VMD Tcl script that draws the C-alpha trace (Angstrom):
set ca {
  {-28.45 -22.87 -20.47}
  {-27.77 -19.36 -18.49}
  {-27.26 -20.40 -15.11}
  {-24.40 -22.78 -16.48}
  {-23.18 -19.62 -18.67}
  {-22.99 -17.48 -15.21}
  {-20.84 -20.30 -13.62}
  {-18.03 -21.29 -15.89}
  {-17.58 -17.26 -16.43}
  {-17.53 -16.75 -12.71}
  {-15.01 -19.72 -12.02}
  {-12.76 -18.42 -14.95}
  {-12.45 -14.32 -13.17}
  {-12.32 -16.36 -9.96}
  {-9.02 -17.78 -11.22}
  {-7.92 -15.49 -13.05}
  {-5.92 -13.84 -9.28}
  {-2.77 -13.05 -8.78}
  {-0.85 -15.95 -9.03}
  {3.13 -16.70 -10.72}
  {6.29 -15.21 -9.27}
  {5.77 -11.36 -9.63}
  {9.17 -11.26 -11.41}
  {7.66 -7.67 -12.22}
  {8.74 -6.64 -9.09}
  {12.37 -7.15 -9.85}
  {12.67 -4.81 -12.33}
  {11.36 -1.48 -10.35}
  {12.66 1.47 -10.57}
  {14.55 3.59 -8.18}
  {15.38 7.03 -8.25}
  {17.59 7.22 -5.90}
  {17.25 11.69 -6.72}
  {15.15 10.35 -4.43}
  {17.05 8.82 -1.15}
  {18.54 11.17 0.83}
  {20.39 8.58 3.15}
  {20.53 4.97 2.12}
  {19.82 2.05 5.24}
  {20.55 -1.21 4.47}
  {16.81 -2.01 5.23}
  {15.61 -0.32 2.21}
  {19.12 -2.30 0.11}
  {17.65 -6.09 1.95}
  {13.64 -4.93 0.67}
  {14.39 -3.34 -3.01}
  {17.24 -5.39 -4.08}
  {19.00 -8.38 -2.10}
  {15.32 -10.17 -0.16}
  {13.71 -10.03 -4.50}
  {16.63 -10.72 -6.39}
  {19.39 -12.80 -3.71}
  {17.88 -14.46 -0.83}
  {16.38 -17.30 -3.14}
  {19.62 -18.65 -2.96}
  {21.63 -16.92 -0.41}
  {18.98 -17.30 3.03}
  {21.75 -15.14 4.20}
  {20.25 -12.03 3.42}
  {17.31 -11.56 6.27}
  {20.41 -11.63 8.53}
  {22.11 -7.36 8.61}
  {25.65 -9.42 10.45}
  {25.72 -11.73 7.24}
  {25.01 -9.06 5.10}
  {27.72 -6.54 6.56}
  {30.29 -9.43 6.94}
  {30.65 -9.30 2.84}
  {31.12 -5.39 3.83}
  {34.28 -2.85 4.07}
  {33.02 0.39 5.24}
  {33.53 2.69 2.62}
  {35.28 0.99 0.38}
  {33.00 -0.66 -2.10}
  {35.60 -1.91 -4.32}
  {37.04 -4.38 -1.05}
  {33.81 -5.08 -0.06}
  {32.06 -8.78 -1.85}
  {28.43 -7.42 -1.88}
  {29.41 -4.60 -4.14}
  {32.11 -7.04 -6.56}
  {30.14 -9.63 -6.72}
  {26.85 -7.16 -7.69}
  {28.89 -4.88 -9.83}
  {30.86 -8.00 -12.15}
  {27.50 -9.51 -12.88}
  {28.13 -12.55 -11.27}
  {25.34 -12.33 -8.94}
  {22.65 -12.85 -8.62}
  {23.67 -15.69 -10.90}
  {21.52 -16.90 -12.88}
  {18.81 -14.21 -12.64}
  {19.00 -10.47 -14.24}
  {21.86 -9.06 -13.51}
  {20.98 -5.95 -11.14}
  {20.02 -2.60 -12.92}
  {22.79 0.31 -12.65}
  {20.97 2.16 -10.75}
  {20.55 -1.14 -8.03}
  {24.62 -1.21 -8.28}
  {25.40 2.11 -7.55}
  {23.00 2.14 -3.99}
  {24.35 -1.04 -3.31}
  {28.18 1.04 -4.14}
  {26.95 4.93 -2.36}
  {25.74 2.80 0.62}
  {28.55 1.20 1.67}
  {30.39 4.33 0.55}
  {28.83 6.30 3.38}
  {29.83 3.68 5.66}
  {32.83 5.93 6.42}
}
mol new
graphics top color blue
foreach p $ca { graphics top sphere $p radius 0.5 }
foreach p [lrange $ca 0 end-1] q [lrange $ca 1 end] { graphics top cylinder $p $q radius 0.2 }
display resetview
C-alpha cells in the first residue's frame, strides 16, 4: 500500500514540471535607468520576441524591423506608432509604458 502511495505521489510531483505559455515573462519590468545604450537586440529579446513573434514571424529579421523605423523620428515610425497607440500587439495586452518608452528612445537615438 505504501508503495502505491509513493508511486502516485511521485507521478504527481513529476507532472508538476514547467508547462504552459510562460505568460509571466511578458510582464517582466524593464528598468530604463539601468540601460545606457539601447540596442535592437535588447528590444527584440525583451519586447518583440515574447510579444510579437506569434503573429509577426519577420521579427527575427533585423532589416524587416528597421524597415518599420525612421531613424531619429519615432512619431514617423510604424513600429513606435502602432505600439504607442495600443493597436499592437493585436489581441494581446498592450505594451507597458516602459516598453513603449524603450522603443521610442531606441528610434530617437538612431539619428
